[in-house]
C-alpha positions as CSV (number, residue, x, y, z in Angstrom):
1,M,6.5,4.7,24.9
2,L,9.7,3.8,23.6
3,K,9.9,0.8,25.7
4,S,7.7,-0.6,23.1
5,I,10.4,-0.8,20.4
6,K,12.3,-3.6,19.9
7,Y,15.7,-2.2,19.0
8,Q,17.4,-5.4,18.5
9,Y,15.0,-6.5,15.7
10,I,15.7,-3.5,13.9
11,I,19.0,-3.5,13.9
12,L,18.9,-7.7,12.7
13,L,16.0,-6.2,10.2
14,F,18.6,-3.4,9.0
15,C,21.3,-5.6,8.6
16,S,19.5,-8.0,6.5
17,F,17.9,-5.1,4.2
18,C,21.3,-4.1,3.9
19,F,22.7,-7.5,2.7
20,Y,20.1,-7.8,0.4
21,F,20.4,-4.2,-1.1
22,I,24.4,-4.8,-1.6
23,L,23.5,-7.8,-3.4
24,D,20.8,-6.3,-5.5
25,K,22.9,-2.7,-6.5
26,V,26.7,-4.8,-6.8
27,F,26.2,-8.3,-7.8
28,F,23.0,-8.2,-9.4
29,A,24.7,-8.6,-13.0
30,T,27.5,-11.2,-11.8
31,I,24.4,-13.5,-10.0
32,Y,22.3,-13.0,-13.2
33,K,25.1,-14.5,-15.5
34,Y,26.6,-17.5,-13.5
35,I,22.4,-18.1,-13.3
36,D,21.7,-17.3,-16.6
37,A,24.9,-19.6,-17.8
38,I,22.8,-22.5,-16.3
39,F,19.5,-21.8,-17.8
40,K,20.3,-20.0,-20.7
41,V,16.3,-18.2,-20.7
42,E,16.5,-14.7,-19.8
43,M,13.3,-14.0,-18.0
44,F,13.2,-16.8,-16.1
45,S,17.0,-16.2,-15.3
46,F,16.3,-12.3,-13.9
47,F,13.2,-14.1,-11.8
48,L,15.9,-16.3,-10.2
49,T,18.1,-13.6,-10.1
50,Y,16.0,-11.5,-8.0
51,I,15.0,-14.5,-5.5
52,V,18.8,-14.7,-4.9
53,V,19.5,-11.3,-4.0
54,G,16.7,-11.6,-1.6
55,L,17.7,-14.7,0.4
56,P,18.6,-12.3,3.3
57,V,15.5,-10.9,3.3
58,F,13.4,-14.3,3.5
59,L,15.9,-15.9,5.6
60,F,15.4,-13.3,8.6
61,V,11.3,-13.0,7.6
62,F,11.4,-17.3,7.9
63,I,13.8,-16.9,11.4
64,T,11.5,-14.4,13.0
65,N,7.9,-15.7,12.2
66,H,7.9,-19.1,12.9
67,K,9.2,-20.4,9.9
68,T,6.9,-18.7,7.5
69,V,7.7,-16.5,4.9
70,F,4.4,-15.8,2.8
71,K,1.9,-14.2,5.2
72,P,4.3,-12.0,7.0
73,L,5.4,-10.5,3.9
74,G,1.7,-10.2,2.9
75,L,1.1,-12.7,-0.1
76,Q,-1.4,-15.0,1.2
77,G,-3.4,-11.9,0.9
78,N,-6.6,-12.2,-1.8
79,F,-4.7,-12.1,-4.7
80,I,-8.1,-11.7,-6.7
81,K,-9.2,-9.0,-5.0
82,G,-6.3,-7.3,-4.8
83,L,-6.2,-7.1,-8.6
84,C,-9.7,-6.0,-9.0
85,V,-9.1,-3.0,-6.4
86,A,-5.9,-1.9,-8.2
87,L,-7.4,-2.4,-11.6
88,G,-10.4,-0.1,-10.8
89,F,-7.7,2.4,-9.3
90,S,-5.5,2.5,-12.0
91,L,-8.6,3.4,-14.7
92,P,-8.0,7.2,-14.9
93,M,-4.2,6.1,-15.9
94,L,-5.0,3.4,-18.3
95,L,-7.7,5.2,-20.0
96,G,-6.4,8.7,-19.4
97,F,-3.0,7.8,-21.3
98,G,-4.4,5.9,-23.7
99,I,-7.0,8.7,-24.7
100,L,-4.1,11.2,-25.2
101,N,-1.6,8.5,-27.2
102,D,-4.6,7.4,-29.5
103,F,-4.3,3.9,-27.8
104,Q,-1.2,3.4,-29.8
105,V,0.8,0.7,-27.4
106,H,4.8,1.0,-27.6
107,I,6.4,-1.6,-25.2
108,T,7.9,-4.8,-25.7
109,L,7.6,-8.4,-24.5
110,K,10.8,-7.8,-22.5
111,D,9.8,-4.2,-21.2
112,F,6.5,-5.6,-19.8
113,I,8.0,-8.3,-17.7
114,I,11.1,-6.8,-16.2
115,S,10.0,-3.0,-16.3
116,C,6.6,-3.9,-15.3
117,L,5.8,-7.0,-13.7
118,F,9.2,-7.9,-12.2
119,A,9.6,-3.8,-10.8
120,A,6.3,-3.7,-9.0
121,F,6.3,-7.5,-7.5
122,F,10.2,-7.6,-6.1
123,E,10.1,-3.7,-5.4
124,E,6.8,-4.5,-3.4
125,L,8.3,-7.0,-1.6
126,Y,11.0,-6.0,-0.5
127,Y,10.4,-2.4,0.2
128,R,7.0,-2.3,1.6
129,G,6.5,-6.1,2.4
130,F,9.6,-6.6,4.0
131,F,11.2,-3.5,5.2
132,F,8.2,-1.1,5.9
133,G,6.1,-3.9,6.7
134,Q,8.1,-5.8,9.2
135,L,9.5,-2.7,11.1
136,F,5.6,-1.4,11.0
137,R,4.4,-4.3,12.2
138,K,6.5,-5.9,14.2
139,S,9.0,-3.5,15.8
140,G,7.0,-1.0,17.6
141,L,8.0,1.9,15.3
142,G,4.7,3.8,13.9
143,F,4.0,4.6,10.1
144,F,5.9,7.1,9.6
145,P,9.4,6.2,11.0
146,S,8.9,2.9,9.2
147,L,8.3,4.3,5.8
148,I,10.8,6.9,5.5
149,I,14.2,5.2,5.4
150,G,13.0,2.7,2.9
151,A,11.2,5.2,1.0
152,I,14.3,7.2,0.5
153,L,15.6,4.2,-0.7
154,F,13.0,3.3,-3.3
155,A,13.2,6.8,-4.4
156,S,16.8,6.7,-4.7
157,L,16.7,3.6,-6.8
158,H,14.9,5.5,-10.0
159,A,17.5,8.3,-10.0
160,Y,19.4,6.7,-12.9
161,Q,16.6,8.6,-15.2
162,S,17.9,11.6,-15.5
163,D,20.8,13.9,-15.3
164,L,18.9,16.9,-14.6
165,P,18.5,18.7,-11.0
166,L,15.1,19.5,-11.8
167,D,14.2,16.8,-12.9
168,L,16.4,14.4,-10.4
169,L,14.3,16.1,-7.7
170,G,10.7,15.7,-9.3
171,I,11.5,12.0,-9.6
172,F,12.8,11.7,-6.6
173,L,9.4,13.3,-4.6
174,T,7.3,11.4,-7.1
175,T,8.6,8.0,-6.0
176,F,8.7,8.8,-2.5
177,L,5.0,10.0,-2.6
178,G,4.7,6.7,-4.3
179,A,6.2,4.7,-1.7
180,G,4.0,6.6,1.0
181,L,1.1,5.8,-1.5
182,F,2.1,1.8,-1.8
183,A,2.6,1.5,1.9
184,W,-0.4,3.4,3.4
185,L,-2.7,0.8,0.9
186,Y,-0.4,-1.9,2.4
187,V,-1.6,-1.3,6.1
188,E,-5.4,-0.5,4.9
189,W,-6.3,-3.6,2.4
190,S,-5.5,-5.7,5.9
191,Y,-1.6,-6.1,4.8
192,N,-2.2,-7.7,1.3
193,L,0.1,-7.5,-0.8
194,W,-1.2,-7.5,-4.0
195,V,-3.3,-4.6,-3.9
196,P,0.4,-2.7,-4.0
197,I,1.6,-5.0,-6.4
198,A,-1.2,-5.0,-8.6
199,L,-1.5,-1.1,-8.6
200,H,2.1,-0.7,-9.0
201,F,1.9,-3.0,-12.2
202,F,-1.0,-1.1,-13.5
203,M,0.6,2.2,-13.2
204,N,3.7,1.3,-14.5
205,L,2.2,-0.2,-17.6
206,S,0.2,2.3,-18.5
207,W,3.4,4.2,-18.2
208,S,5.4,2.3,-20.4
209,M,2.4,0.9,-22.8
210,Y,1.7,4.7,-23.6
211,A,5.7,5.5,-23.2
212,V,4.3,8.4,-21.7
213,S,7.8,9.5,-20.5
214,D,11.4,8.5,-20.0
215,N,11.5,9.0,-16.8
216,A,8.9,8.7,-13.3
217,F,8.4,12.4,-13.0
218,G,6.6,12.9,-16.7
219,G,5.3,16.2,-18.0
220,W,2.1,18.4,-15.9
221,I,-0.6,16.3,-18.0
222,A,0.9,13.4,-17.2
223,N,0.9,13.9,-13.1
224,L,-2.7,15.3,-13.2
225,I,-4.0,12.0,-14.3
226,R,-1.6,10.0,-12.2
227,A,-3.2,12.5,-9.2
228,L,-6.4,10.9,-10.4
229,T,-5.3,7.5,-9.8
230,I,-4.1,8.9,-6.7
231,I,-7.3,10.4,-5.3
232,L,-9.2,7.6,-6.6
233,A,-7.4,5.3,-4.7
234,I,-7.1,6.8,-1.0
235,T,-10.9,8.3,-1.3
236,S,-12.1,4.8,-2.4
237,T,-10.0,2.7,0.6
238,I,-11.2,5.2,3.0
239,I,-15.2,5.0,1.8
240,Y,-14.9,1.6,1.9
241,K,-13.5,0.8,5.3
242,R,-16.1,3.3,6.3
243,K,-18.7,1.7,4.8
244,M,-17.8,-2.0,5.9
245,N,-17.1,-0.5,9.2
246,I,-13.3,-2.1,9.5
247,P,-10.9,0.3,11.4
248,F,-7.9,2.0,10.1
249,G,-4.6,0.7,10.8
250,V,-2.6,4.0,10.2
251,V,-4.3,6.6,12.9
252,R,-3.0,8.9,15.5
253,K,-1.9,6.0,18.1
254,T,0.5,4.3,14.7
255,L,1.9,7.5,13.0
256,W,5.1,7.7,15.3
257,I,5.2,4.8,17.6
258,N,3.0,1.6,16.8
259,Y,2.8,1.3,20.9
260,K,2.9,-2.6,21.8
261,N,2.6,-3.3,18.0
262,Y,-1.0,-2.4,17.8
263,D,-2.9,-4.5,14.9
264,P,-6.7,-3.2,14.5
265,F,-7.6,-6.6,11.9
266,T,-6.9,-8.6,14.7
267,S,-8.6,-6.5,17.6
268,S,-5.6,-7.5,19.8
269,R,-2.2,-6.0,20.9
270,R,0.6,-8.1,19.9
């Protein structure tokens, strides 16, 4: 079974992702400065900077997927379906946090675009669509090994939100489990990346719009409401797939080694 793992592919993917990660974490501000000096439109400059730091990712996908980028990353999925499905999943948070805060909105346009829209889109694009998705779909690695490293990195991105050890632990666990949820939904909704992007967006939006907490952990009531969204997302997905007789992508044979890159959505082994 280990012969089915494409080690060279994994190494090249890791190198591409590390190149992106360095550009994002070390040079993002510098790249943004030069881009904004040209266009002088803050939001547009942020968007272009996110694209520029992701060039190593796009190049790798382009080369290894027969000169295509959007489909391998899950961006050719049904956008409207992804939006509607995610909106339904996120209703407990959108309504629950609204009720707790008397529907008093506290969010600026800048926070809406950068913290909600851009954060959801680009984090899911680079961490789920690329890092997790390409590993799980093409390397021979199963769901857990494809998820773990990317989820750890994803969780570490939110460490800036607190200096307190217990809060840091809570933030890490929350975002780590969130990465697992988004990855699972990505697979089970036939690699339609718009589902985790939209859910990530609505969850961020409800958290920011009602000023639930200044970090991703929050209090026990906030986490209880968030848990309702997570439970709804998981149970609804399972019920829908069973009702429609759609095979599951994360099964016993794909947990640790995705033998011969098993893809139940095409009923083939590639």
